[in-house]
Every structure is written in C-alpha cells, then in structure tokens.
C-alpha positions in Angstrom: 9.2 -15.2 14.8 8.5 -12.6 17.4 6.7 -13.8 20.6 3.9 -11.4 21.3 3.6 -12.2 25.0 6.0 -9.2 25.5 4.1 -6.7 23.5 4.4 -3.0 24.1 2.1 -1.6 26.6 2.7 2.2 26.2 0.6 4.7 27.9 1.6 7.7 25.9 1.7 7.1 22.1 2.7 10.7 21.5 6.2 9.8 22.8 6.6 7.5 19.8 7.8 8.6 16.4 5.3 8.6 13.6 8.1 7.5 11.3 11.8 7.1 11.4 12.2 10.8 10.5 14.5 9.9 7.7 13.9 12.2 4.7 12.7 10.4 1.6 14.9 10.5 -1.5 12.0 11.4 -3.8 8.4 12.3 -3.5 7.5 8.9 -5.1 8.3 7.2 -1.8 5.1 8.9 -0.5 3.1 9.2 -3.6 3.3 5.5 -4.5 1.8 4.2 -1.2 -0.7 7.0 -1.0 -2.0 6.0 -4.4 -2.5 2.4 -3.2 -4.3 3.8 -0.1 -6.6 6.0 -2.2 -7.5 3.1 -4.5 -8.2 0.8 -1.5 -10.7 3.4 -0.2 -12.5 3.1 -3.5 -12.4 -0.7 -3.6 -13.5 -1.2 0.0 -15.8 1.8 0.7 -18.0 -0.1 3.2 -15.3 -2.1 5.0 -14.1 -0.9 8.3 -11.7 -3.8 9.1 -8.5 -2.6 7.4 -5.8 0.0 7.7 -3.1 1.2 5.3 -0.2 3.0 6.9 2.2 5.3 5.0 5.6 6.0 6.5 4.4 5.0 9.9 6.3 3.1 12.6 5.3 -0.4 13.6 6.1 -1.2 17.2 6.2 -4.8 18.3 8.2 -5.0 21.5 9.8 -2.8 24.2 13.3 -4.0 23.3 12.9 -3.4 19.5 12.9 -0.2 17.6 10.1 0.6 15.2 10.0 -0.9 11.7 8.9 1.8 9.2 7.8 0.6 5.8 6.9 3.1 3.1 3.5 1.5 3.2 1.8 -1.4 5.0 -1.6 -3.1 5.0 -3.3 -4.6 8.0 -6.6 -6.6 7.9 -8.9 -7.3 10.8 -8.2 -4.0 12.6 -10.2 -0.8 13.0 -10.2 1.5 9.9 -10.2 4.6 12.0 -9.1 5.1 15.6 -10.2 8.1 17.6 -10.6 11.7 16.3 -7.0 12.0 15.1 -6.2 8.5 13.9 -3.1 6.6 14.6 0.2 8.2 15.3 1.9 4.8 15.0 1.0 1.1 14.7 1.4 -0.6 18.1 0.7 -4.4 17.9 -0.5 -4.5 21.5 -3.2 -2.0 20.6 -4.1 -3.9 17.5 -4.8 -7.2 19.2 -1.4 -8.4 18.1 -2.4 -8.2 14.4 0.7 -8.0 12.3 0.4 -6.2 8.9 -0.2 -8.7 6.1 1.7 -6.7 3.6 4.7 -4.3 3.7 5.9 -2.1 0.8 9.4 -0.6 0.4 10.0 1.9 -2.4 13.7 1.9 -3.3 15.2 5.0 -4.7 18.6 6.6 -4.7 19.6 5.8 -1.2 19.8 2.0 -0.5 18.5 1.0 2.9 19.0 -2.7 2.9 15.5 -3.3 1.4 16.8 -6.6 -0.3 18.7 -7.9 2.8 18.1 -6.7 6.4 14.5 -5.5 5.9 13.6 -8.9 4.5 14.8 -10.4 7.7 13.0 -7.8 9.9 9.7 -8.3 8.1 10.0 -12.1 8.2 10.7 -12.0 12.0 7.7 -9.8 12.5 5.5 -12.2 10.5 4.5 -10.0 7.6 3.0 -12.4 5.0 3.8 -10.4 1.9 6.8 -8.1 1.3 6.8 -5.9 -1.9 9.9 -4.2 -3.1 9.7 -1.6 -5.9 12.8 0.1 -7.3 11.0 3.2 -8.6 14.2 4.8 -10.0 15.9 1.6 -11.3 18.9 2.6 -9.2 19.5 -0.8 -7.7 18.9 -3.3 -10.5 22.1 -5.2 -9.3 20.3 -6.0 -6.1 17.2 -7.4 -7.7 14.5 -6.7 -10.2 12.5 -3.5 -10.2 9.4 -5.2 -8.8 9.5 -8.1 -6.5 6.8 -9.7 -4.3 7.6 -12.2 -1.6 5.4 -14.5 0.4 6.4 -15.8 3.8 6.6 -19.6 3.8 7.8 -21.4 6.9 9.6 -18.3 8.1 11.4 -17.6 4.8 10.4 -15.3 2.0 9.8 -16.9 -1.4 9.6 -14.9 -4.5 6.2 -15.0 -6.2 6.2 -15.4 -10.0 4.3 -13.3 -12.6 2.8 -9.9 -12.5 0.4 -8.8 -11.2 0.9 -11.1 -8.2 -2.4 -12.4 -6.8 -2.5 -12.5 -3.0 -5.5 -14.7 -2.0 -5.2 -13.9 1.7 -5.8 -10.2 0.9 -8.2 -10.8 -2.0 -6.2 -8.4 -4.3 -3.3 -8.5 -6.7 -0.5 -6.0 -7.0 1.5 -4.9 -10.0 2.7 -2.1 -12.2 1.1 -0.1 -15.0 1.5 3.3 -16.6 -1.0 5.8 -15.5 -1.6 9.4 -14.4 -1.7 10.4 -10.7 -1.8 14.0 -9.5 -1.0 15.0 -13.1 2.1 12.8 -13.3 2.1 10.2 -16.0 4.6 7.4 -15.3 4.7 3.8 -14.0 2.8 3.4 -10.7 1.8 0.5 -8.5 -1.9 -0.6 -8.6 -4.2 -3.2 -7.1 -5.7 -5.8 -9.4 -8.6 -8.3 -9.2 -8.2 -12.1 -9.5 -8.6 -11.9 -13.3 -5.8 -9.4 -13.6 -7.9 -6.4 -14.2 -6.5 -3.2 -12.7 -8.6 -1.2 -10.3 -9.2 2.4 -11.4 -8.3 5.6 -9.5 -10.8 8.2 -8.6 -9.6 10.5 -11.5 -10.0 7.6 -14.0 -13.5 7.0 -12.7 -14.4 10.6 -13.1 -13.0 10.8 -16.6 -14.9 7.7 -17.6 -18.1 9.2 -16.2 -17.4 12.5 -18.1 -16.8 10.6 -21.4 -20.0 8.6 -21.0 -21.9 11.8 -20.4 -20.4 13.4 -23.6 -21.2 10.3 -25.6 -24.8 10.3 -24.4 -25.2 14.0 -25.3 -23.7 13.4 -28.7 -26.2 10.6 -29.4 -29.1 12.7 -28.3 -28.0 15.5 -30.6 -27.7 13.1 -33.5 -31.4 12.2 -33.0 -32.3 15.8 -33.0 -32.9 16.0 -29.3 -31.9 19.1 -27.4 -30.4 17.9 -24.1 -31.0 21.3 -22.5 -34.8 20.8 -22.9 -34.9 17.4 -21.2 
C-alpha cells in the first residue's frame, strides 16, 4: 500500500498530463465511462461530494508516474474545483482520498489490464476494479466483464451481475441500450434491487410516451387537449 506521507506537492498542475496521451483504440473507451458519468449526474443531482474522472491521470507520489484509468470514481471530494475543473487528480490536493472505483475498457490493444494494472490499483488502494472487454478481443485473459474488490491488499472477483457495491451505494453491470444513437451493450449503474438507472434520453422518452398516452385518453373521452 502506498504511504501517503510523501504525497505530491506540485505548484503548477498545468505541467502534468491530463492523461497518458495514448490514443484510444476505439471511441467506446471514452463513450462507456462518459455514459456512467452522465447517469451519475442524474442519480446524484444534489450531491457535491463526488467526482468521476474520464481518461485523467491520478498522481500519488513524486517518484511514481500517473495511473490513468479509462474512468474512476472518488467519493468525499469536491464535485467541481475552480472555474476550469481538474486537469488531473492529485491525491495531495484531494486530502489523500484514493478513488474508490477504477474502470478499464479493454479493446484491441492489450495494456496489461488483467495483470499489471491490477497490481497498480491494489497498491494505490482502489477498492473496486472493473474490467470490461468491450470488443471481446481478450476472452483468453478473462471474462468480458469482471469486478474485483480489494480484500487485505488482494483483489477478489465479485460474483453475479450486476455487482452491488455497498461502499458506493450502487451496483454496476451490463445491458443493451441506446446512447448517442448507438444501440449496443453498455455499462450502467444499478440500485440494490438490481434495477438499472435510466439515461437522460430514456427519461425524456418515457416522459414523451406518458404525455402521448395522456393525450390519447383525453381524446377518447371527447376532450380536446388544445382547449384545456
């Protein structure tokens, strides 16, 4: 486990990289975590004690390079920082709060998501590590969707799907849906009963359908909605 008595104390955050500047294999590596972020904003509209980073460097110590998950969630930190937000996530500026969840989206290029990155996140102290093989390119390395919880410094695979994470108060799992016009399998947040949280588009569509149903019922009763 990293000892945080030697945290970074950097005066110029602009000198740090926002990410590792490694091009993503596929747009899904950005779209998947951005969908999770968008749903979180709907689930926790009034909470200001969380941050979800997408392709952002996590800096822990001066003698260690940044760790750059495809997505990560931190609790107990400020939702927004300054006018321009965070350029990177520096533990010394976050009161030493380590992200509680890290997400890696595996696609065509394999980057040790099943080996070295598990070690890196465990050493950092990330409680949950999620691996999603979006393109099914690396089934020999593991299953397409895996969730690990850190227990005594070692990651243990969590059974079932969606996987409930009590420390976060959310579950995570896969389902087929439509995001930005693309219908395919996505990652979603779930409640404790296993119900999937909706996206903004789904909520708008539900509201539109309810409105149409109401108008149809009024017309059946001979009521002109335009005169109400």
